[in-house]
C-alpha positions as CSV (number, residue, x, y, z in Angstrom):
1,M,116.5,-88.3,-75.7
2,R,113.7,-89.4,-78.0
3,K,111.3,-86.7,-79.3
4,S,107.8,-86.6,-78.0
5,V,105.2,-86.8,-80.8
6,I,101.8,-87.8,-82.0
7,L,101.7,-90.4,-84.7
8,I,99.0,-90.2,-87.4
9,T,98.7,-93.0,-90.0
10,G,96.7,-92.5,-93.2
11,A,97.7,-88.9,-93.0
12,N,96.9,-88.0,-96.6
13,G,93.2,-88.8,-96.2
14,E,90.8,-85.9,-95.5
15,I,90.4,-86.9,-91.9
16,G,94.2,-86.9,-91.6
17,H,94.4,-83.4,-93.2
18,G,91.7,-82.0,-90.9
19,L,93.1,-83.6,-87.9
20,I,96.7,-82.4,-88.5
21,S,95.5,-78.9,-89.0
22,S,93.3,-78.9,-85.9
23,L,95.9,-80.5,-83.6
24,Q,98.5,-77.9,-84.7
25,E,96.0,-75.0,-84.4
26,R,94.7,-76.0,-81.0
27,Y,97.7,-77.7,-79.2
28,Q,100.9,-77.0,-81.3
29,Q,101.7,-80.7,-81.2
30,N,104.7,-82.4,-82.8
31,I,103.2,-84.7,-85.4
32,V,104.7,-87.6,-87.3
33,A,102.6,-88.2,-90.4
34,L,102.7,-91.7,-92.0
35,D,101.1,-92.6,-95.3
36,L,101.8,-94.9,-98.2
37,K,102.4,-91.9,-100.4
38,V,104.5,-88.8,-99.8
39,I,102.6,-86.4,-97.6
40,D,100.6,-83.8,-99.4
41,P,102.3,-80.4,-99.7
42,E,99.5,-78.5,-98.0
43,I,99.9,-80.4,-94.7
44,R,103.7,-80.8,-94.8
45,P,104.4,-77.5,-93.0
46,H,102.2,-78.7,-90.1
47,V,104.1,-81.9,-89.3
48,K,107.4,-82.5,-87.6
49,E,108.2,-85.4,-89.9
50,S,106.5,-87.1,-92.8
51,I,107.1,-90.7,-93.6
52,A,106.1,-92.6,-96.8
53,G,105.7,-96.2,-95.8
54,N,103.4,-99.1,-95.0
55,I,101.8,-100.0,-91.7
56,L,102.6,-103.6,-92.5
57,D,106.3,-102.8,-92.6
58,K,107.4,-103.9,-89.1
59,A,111.0,-102.7,-89.7
60,L,109.6,-99.2,-90.4
61,L,107.5,-99.3,-87.2
62,D,110.6,-100.5,-85.3
63,Q,112.4,-97.5,-86.6
64,I,109.6,-95.2,-85.5
65,N,109.5,-96.9,-82.1
66,A,113.3,-96.3,-81.6
67,E,113.3,-92.7,-82.7
68,Y,110.2,-91.2,-81.1
69,Q,108.4,-91.1,-77.8
70,I,104.7,-91.4,-78.8
71,S,102.0,-90.1,-76.6
72,E,99.0,-90.6,-78.9
73,I,98.3,-92.6,-82.1
74,Y,95.5,-91.7,-84.5
75,H,95.2,-94.8,-86.7
76,L,93.4,-93.7,-89.8
77,A,95.0,-95.9,-92.4
78,A,92.7,-98.5,-93.9
79,L,91.5,-100.3,-97.0
80,L,88.0,-98.8,-97.5
81,S,84.7,-100.5,-97.9
82,T,84.2,-100.8,-101.7
83,R,87.7,-102.0,-102.4
84,A,87.6,-104.4,-99.5
85,E,84.8,-106.3,-101.0
86,F,86.9,-107.0,-104.1
87,S,90.1,-107.8,-102.1
88,P,89.0,-109.4,-98.8
89,V,92.4,-110.9,-98.0
90,A,94.2,-107.6,-98.7
91,A,91.6,-105.8,-96.6
92,H,92.2,-108.2,-93.7
93,D,95.9,-107.8,-94.0
94,V,95.8,-104.0,-93.9
95,N,92.8,-103.3,-91.7
96,V,93.4,-106.0,-89.1
97,G,97.1,-106.7,-89.4
98,G,98.0,-103.0,-89.6
99,T,95.9,-102.2,-86.6
100,L,97.5,-105.1,-84.6
101,N,100.9,-103.7,-85.6
102,L,100.0,-100.2,-84.3
103,L,98.6,-101.6,-81.1
104,E,101.8,-103.4,-80.5
105,L,103.7,-100.2,-81.2
106,A,101.6,-98.5,-78.5
107,V,102.4,-101.3,-76.1
108,Q,106.1,-100.9,-76.7
109,Q,105.9,-97.2,-76.3
110,A,103.9,-97.4,-73.0
111,R,106.4,-99.8,-71.5
112,S,109.3,-97.5,-72.6
113,H,108.0,-94.3,-71.1
114,G,105.8,-95.6,-68.4
115,Q,102.5,-94.0,-69.5
116,P,99.5,-95.4,-71.3
117,V,99.4,-94.4,-75.0
118,K,96.1,-93.0,-76.3
119,F,94.9,-94.8,-79.4
120,F,92.2,-93.5,-81.6
121,F,90.4,-95.9,-84.0
122,P,87.8,-94.8,-86.6
123,S,85.2,-97.5,-86.9
124,S,82.0,-97.4,-89.0
125,I,78.3,-98.2,-89.1
126,A,79.5,-101.0,-91.4
127,V,79.9,-103.0,-88.2
128,Y,76.1,-103.3,-88.1
129,G,74.2,-106.0,-90.0
130,I,70.4,-105.8,-89.9
131,P,69.0,-109.0,-91.2
132,S,66.2,-107.6,-93.4
133,L,64.7,-104.4,-94.7
134,K,61.5,-105.2,-92.8
135,I,63.4,-105.3,-89.5
136,K,65.3,-102.1,-90.4
137,Q,62.1,-100.2,-91.0
138,K,60.8,-101.1,-87.5
139,I,64.0,-99.9,-85.7
140,T,64.3,-96.3,-84.6
141,K,67.9,-95.9,-83.4
142,I,70.5,-98.6,-83.0
143,H,72.5,-98.8,-79.8
144,E,76.2,-99.8,-79.9
145,D,75.5,-103.3,-78.7
146,E,72.7,-104.2,-81.1
147,Y,72.9,-106.0,-84.5
148,C,76.7,-106.2,-84.7
149,F,76.6,-108.8,-87.5
150,P,78.4,-107.1,-90.4
151,E,77.8,-108.2,-94.0
152,T,81.0,-106.8,-95.5
153,M,84.7,-107.6,-95.1
154,Y,85.2,-103.9,-94.1
155,G,82.6,-104.2,-91.4
156,C,84.1,-107.5,-90.1
157,N,87.5,-105.9,-90.0
158,K,86.3,-102.8,-88.1
159,L,84.3,-104.9,-85.5
160,Y,87.3,-107.2,-84.9
161,C,89.6,-104.2,-84.5
162,E,87.2,-102.7,-81.9
163,S,87.6,-106.0,-80.0
164,L,91.3,-106.0,-80.3
165,G,91.4,-102.4,-79.0
166,A,89.3,-103.4,-76.0
167,Y,91.5,-106.4,-75.3
168,Y,94.7,-104.3,-75.4
169,S,93.1,-101.6,-73.3
170,K,91.4,-103.7,-70.6
171,H,92.9,-107.2,-70.5
172,Y,96.5,-107.1,-71.8
173,Q,99.6,-106.8,-69.6
174,R,99.6,-103.7,-67.5
175,L,102.4,-101.3,-66.6
176,S,103.2,-103.1,-63.4
177,D,100.2,-104.5,-61.6
178,N,96.4,-104.6,-61.9
179,S,96.0,-101.4,-59.8
180,L,97.7,-99.4,-62.6
181,P,96.2,-98.4,-65.9
182,G,96.5,-100.5,-69.0
183,L,99.2,-100.0,-71.6
184,V,96.8,-98.7,-74.2
185,D,94.0,-96.2,-73.8
186,F,91.9,-97.3,-76.8
187,R,89.1,-95.0,-77.9
188,G,87.0,-95.7,-81.0
189,M,84.1,-94.1,-82.8
190,R,81.6,-95.5,-85.3
191,F,81.3,-92.9,-88.0
192,P,78.2,-92.7,-90.3
193,G,78.5,-91.5,-93.9
194,L,80.9,-88.6,-94.0
195,I,80.3,-85.6,-96.4
196,S,83.0,-83.2,-97.2
197,A,83.0,-79.9,-99.1
198,V,86.6,-80.4,-100.0
199,T,87.2,-84.0,-101.0
200,V,85.6,-85.5,-104.1
201,P,83.8,-88.7,-103.2
202,S,85.7,-91.9,-104.1
203,G,83.0,-94.4,-104.7
204,G,82.4,-95.6,-101.2
205,T,79.2,-97.4,-100.3
206,S,77.8,-94.4,-98.4
207,D,79.0,-91.9,-101.1
208,F,75.6,-91.7,-102.9
209,A,74.8,-88.5,-101.0
210,P,78.1,-86.6,-101.5
211,E,78.3,-87.9,-105.1
212,M,74.8,-86.4,-105.7
213,I,75.7,-83.1,-104.2
214,H,79.0,-82.7,-106.1
215,A,77.4,-83.7,-109.4
216,A,74.5,-81.2,-109.0
217,I,76.8,-78.3,-108.2
218,Q,78.8,-79.1,-111.3
219,H,75.6,-79.4,-113.4
220,H,76.4,-83.0,-114.2
221,P,73.7,-85.7,-114.3
222,Y,73.9,-88.3,-111.5
223,D,72.4,-91.8,-111.5
224,C,72.1,-92.8,-107.8
225,F,72.9,-96.5,-107.1
226,V,70.4,-96.9,-104.2
227,R,66.6,-96.6,-103.9
228,P,65.2,-93.2,-103.2
229,D,63.9,-94.3,-99.8
230,T,67.4,-95.5,-98.7
231,T,68.2,-93.9,-95.3
232,I,71.4,-93.9,-93.3
233,P,73.0,-91.4,-90.8
234,F,75.5,-88.8,-92.0
235,M,77.7,-86.1,-90.6
236,T,80.0,-83.4,-92.0
237,M,83.7,-83.7,-92.1
238,P,84.3,-80.7,-89.7
239,D,82.0,-82.3,-87.1
240,A,83.9,-85.6,-87.6
241,I,87.2,-83.9,-86.9
242,R,85.8,-82.1,-83.9
243,S,84.3,-85.3,-82.5
244,I,87.7,-87.0,-82.6
245,L,89.4,-84.1,-80.7
246,E,86.6,-84.1,-78.1
247,L,86.7,-87.8,-77.5
248,M,90.5,-87.9,-77.2
249,S,90.6,-84.9,-74.8
250,A,87.8,-86.4,-72.5
251,P,88.9,-87.6,-69.1
252,K,89.2,-91.4,-69.1
253,S,87.1,-91.5,-66.0
254,N,84.1,-90.1,-67.9
255,L,84.1,-92.8,-70.5
256,T,81.9,-95.8,-70.1
257,R,82.6,-97.4,-73.5
258,Q,85.6,-98.2,-75.7
259,V,83.7,-97.4,-78.9
260,Y,80.9,-94.8,-79.4
261,N,78.2,-94.2,-82.0
262,I,78.3,-90.7,-83.4
263,T,76.1,-89.0,-85.9
264,G,74.9,-85.6,-87.2
265,W,71.5,-86.4,-88.9
266,S,69.7,-89.1,-90.8
267,A,68.3,-88.6,-94.3
268,S,67.1,-90.6,-97.3
269,A,68.5,-90.4,-100.8
270,D,65.3,-88.7,-102.1
271,K,65.7,-86.1,-99.4
272,F,69.1,-85.2,-100.7
273,R,67.7,-85.2,-104.3
274,D,64.9,-82.8,-103.3
275,K,67.3,-80.5,-101.6
276,M,69.6,-80.3,-104.6
277,Q,66.7,-79.8,-107.0
278,S,65.4,-77.0,-104.8
279,V,68.7,-75.2,-105.2
280,Y,69.5,-76.2,-108.8
281,S,66.4,-76.6,-110.9
282,D,68.4,-78.3,-113.7
283,A,69.7,-81.0,-111.3
284,N,69.3,-84.2,-113.2
285,I,69.2,-87.0,-110.6
286,T,67.9,-90.5,-111.4
287,F,68.0,-93.8,-109.6
288,T,69.3,-97.1,-110.9
289,V,69.8,-99.6,-108.1
290,N,73.0,-101.6,-107.8
291,E,71.7,-104.7,-106.0
292,K,75.0,-105.5,-104.2
293,R,75.6,-102.0,-102.9
294,Q,71.9,-101.6,-102.0
295,S,71.9,-104.8,-100.0
296,I,74.9,-103.5,-98.0
297,V,73.3,-100.1,-97.3
298,D,70.1,-101.9,-96.3
299,S,72.0,-103.8,-93.6
300,W,73.1,-100.5,-92.0
301,P,70.9,-98.6,-89.6
302,A,68.7,-95.7,-90.7
303,D,69.9,-93.9,-87.5
304,V,72.1,-94.6,-84.5
305,D,71.8,-93.9,-80.8
306,D,74.6,-91.6,-79.8
307,S,73.3,-90.8,-76.4
308,A,76.4,-92.4,-74.7
309,A,78.7,-89.9,-76.5
310,Q,76.4,-87.1,-75.5
311,K,76.4,-88.2,-71.9
312,D,80.0,-89.2,-71.5
313,W,81.8,-86.4,-73.3
314,G,79.2,-83.8,-74.3
315,W,78.9,-84.6,-78.0
316,Q,76.6,-82.4,-80.0
317,P,76.9,-81.9,-83.8
318,E,77.1,-78.4,-85.1
319,H,75.7,-79.4,-88.5
320,H,72.2,-80.8,-89.0
321,F,70.6,-81.4,-92.5
322,Q,69.7,-77.8,-93.3
323,N,72.6,-75.9,-91.9
324,A,75.0,-78.5,-93.2
325,F,74.0,-77.4,-96.7
326,D,73.5,-73.7,-96.0
327,D,76.6,-73.0,-93.9
328,Y,79.1,-75.7,-95.1
329,L,78.4,-77.9,-98.1
330,L,76.9,-75.6,-100.7
331,P,79.4,-72.7,-100.2
332,G,82.3,-75.0,-99.6
333,I,81.8,-77.2,-102.7
334,K,81.1,-74.1,-104.9
335,A,84.4,-72.7,-103.8
336,H,86.1,-76.0,-104.4
337,Y,85.0,-75.9,-108.1
338,G,85.5,-72.2,-108.4
339,K,81.8,-71.4,-108.8
């Protein structure tokens, strides 16, 4: 008899770390963790099995399919935004091809054990493409169905994968007839910029805010790559993890969408600078605009409408701008650097 498990791809990322810890703490689930690299030692005790491998390796996925009975898939593996711009073909292969492979795995699993497989997909505000800064300044909050014209390969990948998920969930072959649920219960979330007190920023397009915070706490100068007035939505990593768990545990009958906007707060780069300089008087923060990265961020919304998430599954962030700093970011990042 096959073992019943949850499969998490991209397990070595911080969302993967937080998700694995939270799933074990809340539900005591059997987790299979898949990542390109060997699973980090701190999460190894929390998983049933760790697998170092590639989501493009169909032989590996066939092996996983044969060995386990999978009830849920959290597909976190991806080639992220900045790198995707330099390697668009590789980004498409990983982000789209890998997602298609995992959706097919979900289909095979659903057919095997006769129940739909829940499938979580982390999307992004990169799916949006506002045509001009003038239009962006006139918009208040963007709804999920507005301005879905991405200007980056990463955004194109994410938007297409959302459509793939909707297709597999709503239109692909069903378990027996049309009166029964689909093979895949696809649930997606468009994350804003994520800020962590644990993980050092890795140069992503939305990382100007966390880079600034980490630099100021270490008393390092920071030259921000966007204009001071640049504004996008953000949320903390703990809120991101909690939002995933809440969406995945919501009754399917409550959900009116396949993919939801989600956010914590919206703030400009100069608001982050002012905050850090109010805490650290020696914070040396300057601005030198990188035109390519600036144009990308300008195409993203200053804020998003997450009222559907609030209505359908009760979403409310715990962290807003002020208490994110006071209760989480400042004490957490100081502890991270031993200060």
